[in-house]
C-alpha positions as CSV (number, residue, x, y, z in Angstrom):
1,V,39.8,7.7,-11.9
2,E,36.6,7.0,-13.7
3,D,35.7,8.3,-17.2
4,A,32.2,9.3,-18.3
5,S,31.2,5.7,-18.7
6,G,32.3,4.7,-15.2
7,N,35.3,2.8,-16.5
8,L,38.6,3.1,-14.6
9,V,41.3,5.0,-16.5
10,Q,44.8,6.1,-15.4
11,K,45.3,9.8,-15.0
12,E,48.9,11.1,-14.7
13,Y,50.1,14.2,-12.9
14,A,53.5,15.8,-13.6
15,G,55.9,16.0,-10.7
16,T,58.7,18.5,-9.9
17,E,62.3,18.4,-8.8
18,S,61.2,19.4,-5.3
19,K,60.0,16.6,-3.1
20,S,57.8,19.0,-1.1
21,E,56.2,20.5,-4.2
22,T,55.5,17.0,-5.6
23,E,53.9,15.9,-2.3
24,K,51.8,19.1,-2.5
25,L,50.6,18.2,-6.0
26,L,49.8,14.7,-4.8
27,R,47.6,16.0,-2.0
28,Q,45.9,18.3,-4.4
29,A,45.2,15.4,-6.8
30,M,43.8,13.3,-4.0
31,D,41.6,16.2,-2.8
32,D,40.4,16.7,-6.4
33,Y,39.5,13.0,-6.6
34,E,37.8,13.0,-3.2
35,S,35.7,16.1,-4.0
36,K,34.6,15.2,-7.5
37,K,34.4,11.5,-7.8
38,F,32.7,8.6,-6.0
39,V,35.0,6.8,-3.6
40,A,33.9,3.2,-3.2
41,K,35.8,1.2,-0.6
42,T,34.1,-2.0,-1.8
43,D,35.0,-1.9,-5.5
44,N,32.5,-4.5,-6.8
45,L,29.5,-3.5,-4.6
46,T,26.4,-3.1,-6.8
47,V,23.3,-1.0,-6.3
48,G,21.3,-4.2,-5.7
49,E,23.7,-5.3,-3.0
50,L,23.6,-1.8,-1.4
51,L,19.8,-2.0,-1.3
52,D,20.0,-5.4,0.4
53,M,22.6,-4.1,2.9
54,W,20.4,-1.1,3.7
55,A,17.3,-3.2,4.2
56,E,19.0,-5.6,6.6
57,E,21.1,-3.1,8.6
58,E,18.7,-0.1,8.7
59,L,15.2,-0.6,7.3
60,K,14.2,-3.7,9.1
61,V,15.6,-2.6,12.5
62,G,14.2,1.0,12.2
63,T,11.0,2.5,13.5
64,L,8.9,2.5,10.3
65,S,5.6,0.5,10.5
66,N,5.6,-3.1,9.3
67,G,3.4,-2.1,6.4
68,T,5.8,0.6,5.2
69,V,8.7,-1.8,5.5
70,E,6.9,-4.3,3.3
71,N,6.2,-1.5,0.8
72,Y,9.9,-0.6,0.7
73,L,11.0,-4.2,0.4
74,G,8.6,-4.6,-2.5
75,A,10.2,-1.5,-4.2
76,I,13.6,-3.1,-3.7
77,R,12.4,-6.2,-5.4
78,C,11.2,-4.1,-8.4
79,I,14.4,-2.1,-8.6
80,K,16.6,-5.3,-8.6
81,K,14.8,-6.4,-11.8
82,H,16.3,-3.4,-13.6
83,P,19.9,-3.4,-14.9
84,I,20.7,-0.4,-12.7
85,A,20.7,-2.9,-9.8
86,E,23.7,-4.6,-11.4
87,R,25.7,-1.4,-11.9
88,K,28.6,-0.9,-9.6
89,L,27.9,1.6,-6.9
90,K,30.9,3.7,-7.7
91,T,29.9,4.2,-11.3
92,V,26.3,5.4,-10.6
93,T,25.6,9.0,-11.4
94,A,22.6,11.3,-10.9
95,E,21.9,10.9,-14.6
96,H,21.5,7.1,-14.3
97,L,19.1,7.5,-11.4
98,Q,17.1,10.3,-13.1
99,A,16.7,8.2,-16.3
100,F,15.6,5.2,-14.2
101,L,12.9,7.1,-12.3
102,D,11.8,8.8,-15.5
103,L,11.2,5.4,-17.0
104,L,9.2,4.3,-14.0
105,T,7.2,7.6,-14.1
106,F,6.4,7.9,-17.8
107,G,6.7,4.3,-18.9
108,G,8.2,3.1,-22.2
109,E,10.4,0.2,-23.3
110,F,11.8,-1.6,-20.3
111,P,15.1,-3.5,-20.5
112,D,13.2,-6.8,-21.1
113,G,11.9,-5.3,-24.3
114,K,8.3,-4.9,-23.1
115,V,6.6,-1.6,-23.3
116,R,4.8,-0.7,-20.1
117,K,2.9,2.3,-18.7
118,G,4.3,4.4,-15.9
119,Y,3.8,3.6,-12.2
120,S,1.4,5.6,-10.0
121,K,2.6,8.5,-8.0
122,D,2.6,6.5,-4.7
123,Y,4.8,3.8,-6.2
124,I,7.2,6.4,-7.6
125,H,7.5,8.1,-4.2
126,S,8.3,4.6,-2.7
127,F,11.0,4.0,-5.2
128,S,12.5,7.4,-4.6
129,A,12.4,7.1,-0.9
130,V,14.2,3.7,-1.0
131,L,17.0,5.0,-3.3
132,Q,17.3,8.2,-1.3
133,Q,17.7,6.4,2.0
134,A,20.0,3.7,0.6
135,F,22.4,6.2,-1.0
136,R,22.4,8.3,2.1
137,F,23.2,5.1,4.0
138,A,26.1,4.5,1.6
139,V,27.5,7.9,2.3
140,F,27.1,7.6,6.1
141,P,27.5,5.5,8.1
142,K,29.0,3.1,5.5
143,Q,31.3,5.7,3.8
144,L,31.2,3.8,0.6
145,I,30.7,7.0,-1.5
146,T,31.3,10.6,-0.7
147,F,28.0,12.1,-1.6
148,N,24.4,11.1,-2.4
149,P,23.5,11.4,-6.1
150,M,19.8,11.2,-5.3
151,Q,19.9,14.7,-3.9
152,Y,20.0,16.0,-7.5
153,I,17.0,13.9,-8.6
154,K,13.7,15.6,-9.5
155,L,10.5,13.6,-9.5
156,K,8.5,14.5,-12.5
157,K,4.7,14.3,-13.1
158,Q,2.9,12.6,-15.9
159,A,1.3,15.1,-18.2
160,E,-2.5,14.7,-18.4
161,D,-3.6,14.4,-22.0
162,V,-7.0,15.9,-22.6
163,D,-9.0,15.2,-25.8
164,L,-10.6,18.6,-26.4
165,F,-13.0,17.1,-29.0
166,S,-14.0,13.9,-27.3
167,D,-17.7,13.1,-26.6
168,D,-16.8,11.0,-23.6
169,E,-18.0,12.1,-20.2
170,V,-15.5,13.4,-17.7
171,E,-14.6,10.9,-15.0
172,E,-15.3,12.4,-11.5
173,G,-13.3,10.2,-9.1
174,I,-14.8,7.3,-7.1
175,Q,-18.6,7.5,-7.2
176,P,-20.8,6.2,-4.4
177,I,-23.0,3.2,-5.0
178,S,-26.7,3.7,-4.8
179,H,-28.7,1.5,-2.4
180,E,-30.5,0.0,-5.4
181,D,-27.1,-1.0,-6.9
182,Y,-25.9,-2.3,-3.6
183,E,-28.9,-4.6,-3.3
184,R,-28.3,-5.7,-6.9
185,L,-24.7,-6.5,-6.0
186,I,-25.8,-8.7,-3.0
187,E,-28.2,-10.6,-5.2
188,Y,-25.5,-11.3,-7.7
189,L,-23.1,-12.5,-5.0
190,K,-25.7,-14.9,-3.6
191,V,-25.3,-16.8,-6.8
192,K,-21.7,-16.2,-7.8
193,N,-19.7,-15.8,-4.6
194,P,-21.6,-16.1,-1.2
195,P,-18.5,-15.8,1.0
196,A,-17.9,-12.2,-0.3
197,I,-21.3,-11.0,0.9
198,L,-20.7,-10.5,4.6
199,P,-17.5,-8.4,4.3
200,I,-19.1,-6.3,1.6
201,Q,-22.2,-5.8,3.9
202,I,-20.0,-4.8,6.8
203,A,-18.0,-2.3,4.7
204,Y,-21.2,-0.8,3.3
205,Y,-22.8,-0.3,6.7
206,A,-19.6,0.5,8.8
207,G,-17.1,1.9,6.3
208,L,-14.2,-0.5,7.2
209,R,-11.1,-1.0,5.0
210,I,-10.7,-4.3,3.3
211,G,-7.9,-5.4,5.8
212,E,-10.0,-4.2,8.8
213,V,-13.0,-6.2,7.7
214,C,-11.0,-9.4,7.3
215,G,-9.3,-8.8,10.7
216,L,-12.6,-8.3,12.6
217,T,-13.3,-10.9,15.3
218,W,-16.5,-11.8,17.1
219,Q,-14.9,-10.4,20.3
220,D,-14.7,-7.0,18.6
221,I,-18.4,-6.9,18.1
222,N,-20.9,-5.7,20.8
223,L,-24.4,-6.5,19.4
224,E,-26.2,-5.0,22.4
225,E,-24.4,-1.7,22.2
226,Q,-24.2,-2.0,18.4
227,C,-20.6,-1.1,18.0
228,L,-17.4,-2.5,16.5
229,T,-13.9,-2.1,18.0
230,I,-11.4,-1.8,15.1
231,K,-7.9,-2.7,16.3
232,R,-6.3,-4.9,13.6
233,S,-5.9,-5.4,9.9
234,I,-4.7,-8.2,7.7
235,R,-2.4,-7.9,4.7
236,Y,-0.3,-10.2,2.5
237,D,3.5,-10.0,3.1
238,G,5.1,-10.6,-0.3
239,T,8.5,-11.1,1.3
240,K,7.4,-13.8,3.8
241,H,4.7,-15.2,1.5
242,K,2.3,-15.1,4.5
243,N,-0.8,-13.3,5.6
244,I,0.1,-11.0,8.5
245,I,-2.1,-9.7,11.2
246,G,-1.1,-6.1,12.2
247,P,-2.4,-2.8,13.4
248,T,-4.8,-0.6,11.4
249,K,-3.5,2.0,9.0
250,R,-3.2,4.8,11.6
251,K,-2.2,2.4,14.4
252,K,-5.2,3.6,16.4
253,V,-8.0,1.6,17.9
254,R,-11.4,3.1,17.1
255,I,-15.1,2.4,17.8
256,V,-17.6,2.3,15.0
257,D,-21.2,2.4,15.8
258,F,-23.8,0.7,13.6
259,G,-27.6,0.3,13.3
260,D,-30.3,-2.3,13.3
261,T,-29.7,-3.5,9.8
262,L,-26.1,-4.6,10.3
263,T,-27.1,-6.0,13.7
264,E,-29.5,-8.4,12.0
265,I,-26.9,-9.2,9.3
266,L,-24.3,-10.2,12.0
267,K,-26.7,-12.2,14.0
268,T,-27.7,-14.2,11.0
269,A,-24.1,-14.7,9.9
270,R,-23.2,-16.0,13.4
271,K,-26.0,-18.6,13.4
272,K,-25.0,-19.7,9.9
273,Q,-21.4,-20.2,10.9
274,L,-22.4,-22.3,13.9
275,K,-24.5,-24.5,11.6
276,S,-21.6,-24.9,9.1
277,R,-19.3,-26.0,11.9
278,M,-21.8,-28.7,12.8
279,Q,-22.1,-29.8,9.2
280,Y,-18.4,-30.0,8.4
281,G,-17.5,-31.7,11.7
282,E,-13.8,-32.4,12.1
283,L,-13.1,-31.0,8.6
284,Y,-14.2,-27.5,9.7
285,H,-11.2,-25.2,9.9
286,R,-10.1,-23.2,13.0
287,N,-8.1,-20.0,12.6
288,F,-4.8,-19.2,14.4
289,Y,-2.1,-16.7,14.7
290,K,1.6,-17.2,15.6
291,E,4.1,-14.6,16.8
292,A,7.2,-14.4,14.7
293,Q,10.2,-12.1,14.9
294,D,12.5,-10.6,12.3
295,K,15.3,-8.4,13.6
296,N,13.6,-6.3,16.3
297,R,10.2,-6.5,14.7
298,V,7.2,-8.7,15.8
299,Y,4.8,-10.1,13.3
300,Y,1.7,-12.2,13.7
301,E,1.3,-14.8,11.0
302,Y,-2.1,-16.3,10.1
303,Y,-2.7,-20.0,9.9
304,H,-5.7,-22.3,9.7
305,L,-6.1,-26.0,10.5
306,D,-8.9,-28.5,10.3
307,G,-9.9,-30.8,13.2
308,T,-7.7,-33.7,11.9
309,E,-4.4,-31.7,12.2
310,E,-2.3,-31.3,15.3
311,I,-2.2,-27.7,16.7
312,P,1.4,-26.5,17.4
313,V,2.0,-25.2,20.9
314,D,2.8,-21.7,19.7
315,Y,-0.5,-21.3,17.7
316,K,-3.2,-19.2,19.4
317,E,-6.8,-19.5,18.2
318,I,-8.7,-16.4,16.9
319,S,-12.4,-16.1,16.1
320,F,-12.7,-14.2,12.8
321,V,-16.1,-12.9,11.6
322,C,-15.7,-13.2,7.8
323,L,-15.4,-16.9,7.1
324,R,-15.8,-19.2,4.2
325,P,-18.2,-22.2,4.6
326,D,-15.3,-24.5,5.7
327,G,-14.3,-22.0,8.5
328,C,-11.2,-20.5,6.7
329,L,-10.9,-16.8,6.8
330,E,-12.0,-14.8,3.8
331,L,-8.7,-13.1,3.0
332,P,-8.2,-9.6,1.4
333,S,-6.6,-11.3,-1.6
334,T,-9.6,-13.5,-2.4
335,L,-12.0,-10.7,-1.6
336,S,-10.2,-8.4,-4.1
337,I,-10.4,-11.2,-6.7
338,A,-14.2,-11.3,-6.1
339,C,-14.5,-7.5,-6.6
340,R,-12.5,-7.7,-9.9
341,S,-14.9,-10.4,-11.0
342,V,-17.9,-8.2,-10.2
343,A,-16.3,-5.4,-12.2
344,K,-16.0,-7.6,-15.2
345,R,-19.3,-9.4,-15.1
346,L,-22.0,-7.2,-13.5
347,D,-23.4,-4.3,-15.5
348,G,-23.0,-0.9,-14.0
349,F,-20.1,-2.0,-11.8
350,E,-17.3,-1.7,-14.4
351,N,-15.0,0.3,-12.1
352,F,-16.0,-1.4,-8.8
353,H,-13.5,-2.1,-6.1
354,F,-13.8,-2.8,-2.4
355,H,-12.7,0.7,-1.3
356,Q,-15.7,2.1,-3.2
357,L,-17.9,0.8,-0.3
358,R,-16.0,3.0,2.2
359,H,-16.5,6.0,-0.1
360,T,-20.2,5.2,-0.3
361,Y,-20.4,4.9,3.5
362,T,-18.8,8.4,3.8
363,S,-21.1,10.0,1.3
364,N,-24.2,8.4,2.7
365,L,-23.5,9.7,6.2
366,L,-22.6,13.2,5.2
367,S,-25.4,13.6,2.7
368,N,-27.9,12.6,5.4
369,G,-26.7,15.3,7.8
370,A,-24.0,13.5,9.9
371,A,-21.4,15.8,11.5
372,P,-18.1,15.8,9.6
373,K,-16.1,15.3,12.8
374,D,-18.1,12.3,13.8
375,V,-17.7,10.7,10.4
376,Q,-13.9,11.4,10.5
377,E,-13.7,9.4,13.8
378,L,-15.9,6.6,12.5
379,L,-13.6,6.2,9.4
380,G,-10.3,6.6,11.3
381,H,-9.1,9.5,9.1
382,S,-6.2,11.5,10.5
383,D,-8.1,14.8,10.0
384,V,-11.5,16.0,8.9
385,S,-10.2,17.5,5.7
386,T,-9.5,14.0,4.4
387,T,-13.1,13.0,5.1
388,M,-14.5,16.1,3.4
389,N,-12.2,15.6,0.4
390,V,-13.7,12.1,-0.1
391,Y,-17.2,13.5,-0.1
392,A,-16.3,16.5,-2.4
393,H,-14.7,14.2,-5.0
394,S,-17.3,11.5,-5.0
395,T,-20.7,13.0,-4.7
396,R,-22.2,14.4,-7.9
397,K,-25.5,15.2,-6.1
398,A,-23.7,17.4,-3.5
399,K,-22.0,19.4,-6.4
400,R,-25.4,19.9,-8.1
401,N,-27.0,21.2,-4.9
402,S,-24.1,23.6,-4.3
403,A,-24.4,24.9,-7.9
404,R,-28.1,25.5,-7.5
405,L,-27.6,27.7,-4.5
406,L,-27.0,30.5,-7.0
407,D,-30.6,30.1,-8.2
408,K,-31.6,31.3,-4.8
409,V,-29.5,34.4,-5.2
410,A,-31.2,35.1,-8.6
411,G,-34.6,34.5,-7.0
412,N,-35.4,31.4,-8.9
413,D,-35.7,29.0,-6.0
């Protein structure tokens, strides 16, 4: 059996002169071992090897979305950097797992000697889900252990420290960008990073997510009817080291209407791209996707080639909207870098990130009288409460107006 440290030790049981009594004691000893200890049929299997086994045999062939699978594979890569991944499966206890998740939650000194902050709530839930499912898989169908120690784990929350005597202002979530600041941002990008302008303009006037903006094609745009069809998104797959074209977050196609301002922006961008294509000649890049399979999953990988390169037969051309001057797609990764640069260098944009444009779009519509249900459908939210929560958390003006309703009650309006 195993001692408290997980080491194998020999435990002796006294027999009797009666063969039947001794066999009875043997059965009791075996039952005791089965009910109280881990029973690993593969003695040297480690937690890391279990995670790989679960990923190959269950995760990748399951029904979860490609995005969720990628998130879980990323969590596995992180877990495998910790010594718990090297621990033999049969020696792992709930205490080991609780200590590991507490370290990820609250931060502290990691095994490499570096002190780090805790991970966000979403990351912790991903780590927990991976371990929960992997250990459940080890119990059944693999029958490597007799019970799942993750069932005893409690996910804890980071305590919020509040300085009661600080003069700093309270942060109120993601704040919308004023139109004056938006125009200042565009002027800044004209000098520092022109390729980032078009995706930021589309997000500001149509509320698209960063992956949706980058996945938009000219075939998705109807300039006469002034609407976009949002059906795909682009993300970077850290396992495959490729950019993958996939469905939107909710896996639903939606129609987003827009006005005259964005119409003119798109018309101008189209003319500019045609001009760049003429200027670059055969060095202008064309964009493609290729279907790839992993287990029973289908992925669409993104590629680009200039006019001097031979196009493989399995490449299919796609006409993206947000391009760099040489025709290459403006990817979410490069767009995120541009946003971080803005946050560092442009006054008043210290906390800027791309998703702030989506919050701004939401706030602008609702504060100007748009129906919440219509805004929900434009954004692709699963329910209207999500839409209203974004507005409630981000609009200081709306809070002030609500508070001043009491002035009317007091007759001070």
